[in-house]
C-alpha positions as CSV (number, residue, x, y, z in Angstrom):
1,M,34.7,112.6,-94.5
2,G,37.3,109.9,-93.7
3,K,40.2,112.3,-94.3
4,R,38.8,114.8,-91.8
5,L,38.3,112.1,-89.2
6,W,42.0,111.0,-89.6
7,V,43.2,114.6,-89.3
8,M,41.1,115.2,-86.2
9,L,42.3,111.9,-84.7
10,A,45.9,112.8,-85.4
11,L,45.4,116.2,-83.7
12,V,43.9,114.5,-80.6
13,V,46.7,112.0,-80.4
14,A,49.4,114.6,-80.8
15,G,47.8,116.7,-78.0
16,V,47.6,113.8,-75.7
17,L,51.2,112.8,-76.3
18,A,52.6,116.4,-76.0
19,V,52.5,116.4,-72.1
20,P,54.3,113.1,-71.5
21,V,56.9,113.9,-74.2
22,A,57.5,117.3,-72.5
23,V,57.9,115.7,-69.1
24,L,60.2,113.1,-70.5
25,G,62.2,115.8,-72.2
26,V,62.6,117.7,-68.9
27,R,63.7,114.5,-67.2
28,V,66.3,113.7,-69.8
29,T,67.8,117.2,-69.8
30,H,67.9,117.4,-65.9
31,P,69.6,114.2,-64.8
32,R,70.4,113.4,-61.1
33,D,73.8,114.6,-60.2
34,E,75.0,113.3,-56.8
35,D,78.5,114.5,-57.3
36,G,77.2,118.1,-58.1
37,Y,75.1,117.8,-55.0
38,L,78.0,116.9,-52.7
39,A,80.3,119.5,-54.3
40,Y,77.6,122.1,-53.7
41,L,77.3,121.2,-50.1
42,K,81.0,121.2,-49.7
43,Q,81.3,124.7,-51.2
44,Y,78.2,126.4,-49.9
45,G,77.1,124.3,-46.9
46,D,77.9,127.1,-44.5
47,P,75.7,130.1,-45.4
48,Q,77.5,132.3,-42.9
49,S,80.9,131.9,-44.5
50,D,82.5,132.0,-47.9
51,Q,84.8,129.2,-47.0
52,P,84.1,125.6,-48.1
53,L,83.3,123.0,-45.4
54,Q,86.3,121.1,-44.3
55,V,84.4,117.9,-43.5
56,L,80.9,116.7,-44.7
57,P,78.7,114.3,-42.8
58,P,78.5,110.7,-44.2
59,T,77.5,110.7,-47.8
60,G,74.7,108.2,-47.2
61,D,73.1,110.6,-44.6
62,L,73.4,113.5,-47.0
63,I,71.9,111.6,-49.9
64,A,69.0,110.3,-47.7
65,E,68.2,113.8,-46.4
66,G,68.3,115.2,-50.0
67,D,66.1,112.4,-51.2
68,A,63.6,113.2,-48.5
69,A,63.5,116.9,-49.7
70,C,63.0,115.6,-53.2
71,D,60.2,113.2,-52.1
72,W,58.3,116.1,-50.6
73,L,58.8,118.2,-53.6
74,R,57.3,115.5,-55.9
75,E,54.1,115.6,-53.8
76,Q,53.7,119.3,-54.7
77,P,51.4,120.3,-57.6
78,Y,52.8,121.5,-60.9
79,A,52.6,125.3,-61.2
80,L,52.4,125.4,-65.0
81,W,51.0,128.9,-65.8
82,R,49.8,129.7,-62.2
83,H,51.7,132.6,-60.8
84,D,50.0,132.7,-57.3
85,P,52.5,133.5,-54.6
86,Q,52.3,129.9,-53.2
87,Y,53.8,128.5,-56.4
88,R,56.9,130.7,-56.4
89,E,60.1,128.9,-55.6
90,L,60.9,130.8,-52.4
91,A,57.4,130.1,-51.0
92,V,57.7,126.3,-51.8
93,Y,61.2,126.3,-50.2
94,Q,59.8,128.0,-47.0
95,R,56.8,125.6,-46.9
96,Y,59.2,122.7,-47.0
97,L,61.3,124.1,-44.1
98,R,58.1,124.6,-42.1
99,H,57.2,121.0,-42.9
100,V,60.5,119.8,-41.6
101,G,60.1,122.1,-38.5
102,D,62.9,121.9,-35.9
103,R,63.9,118.4,-36.8
104,S,67.7,118.0,-37.0
105,P,69.3,115.9,-39.6
106,K,71.0,112.6,-38.6
107,W,74.3,114.5,-38.3
108,G,72.9,116.9,-35.7
109,N,73.7,120.5,-35.6
110,A,76.9,120.2,-37.7
111,L,76.9,121.9,-41.1
112,P,75.4,121.7,-43.6
113,G,72.0,122.7,-42.3
114,L,68.7,121.5,-43.8
115,G,68.3,124.7,-45.7
116,S,71.5,124.2,-47.6
117,V,70.7,120.5,-48.1
118,T,67.3,121.3,-49.5
119,A,68.6,123.9,-52.0
120,A,71.3,121.5,-53.2
121,A,69.0,118.6,-53.5
122,W,66.4,120.4,-55.5
123,N,69.1,121.8,-57.9
124,H,71.1,118.5,-58.2
125,L,69.2,115.4,-57.1
126,C,65.8,116.3,-58.5
127,S,66.2,119.3,-60.7
128,A,63.6,117.9,-63.1
129,D,61.0,117.9,-60.4
130,R,61.9,121.4,-59.5
131,E,61.8,122.5,-63.0
132,L,58.3,120.9,-63.6
133,R,57.0,122.9,-60.6
134,Q,58.2,126.3,-61.6
135,P,55.6,128.8,-62.8
136,R,55.7,129.4,-66.6
137,R,54.7,132.3,-68.6
138,H,51.5,131.6,-70.6
139,P,52.8,130.7,-74.1
140,F,50.2,133.1,-75.8
141,A,50.5,135.9,-73.3
142,P,52.2,139.1,-74.3
143,K,55.8,139.4,-73.1
144,P,56.3,141.4,-70.0
145,D,57.6,145.0,-70.3
């Protein structure tokens, strides 16, 4: 009887620790990358052109705007195995842009726009948070055709 209790207790403890360990693993494998964020904005900050931006707004303003997008993303629920349309990345991105509304960044109407800043921030400043909010395929579901 004592051995069964220990096995059951070990399984419960392993189950409880699995989620924090998985979240920690995502955080370790998706570090914050400010240099990549700024390089992305320099290269792709003008969605109307293939040319890199010649001049970026002040770095502090760019980082602050990217951090604001990351803060909003952190408030969103994890998708896990939910595949409803509101959990898809494009829907979340559009919801954020609606949340921001017509607000201009500190640098005004100059490039990059908030859409580019948001995409860059979610991919470089808080990629772990973006990854944790992506819908997942149910681990026991059959593979799609």
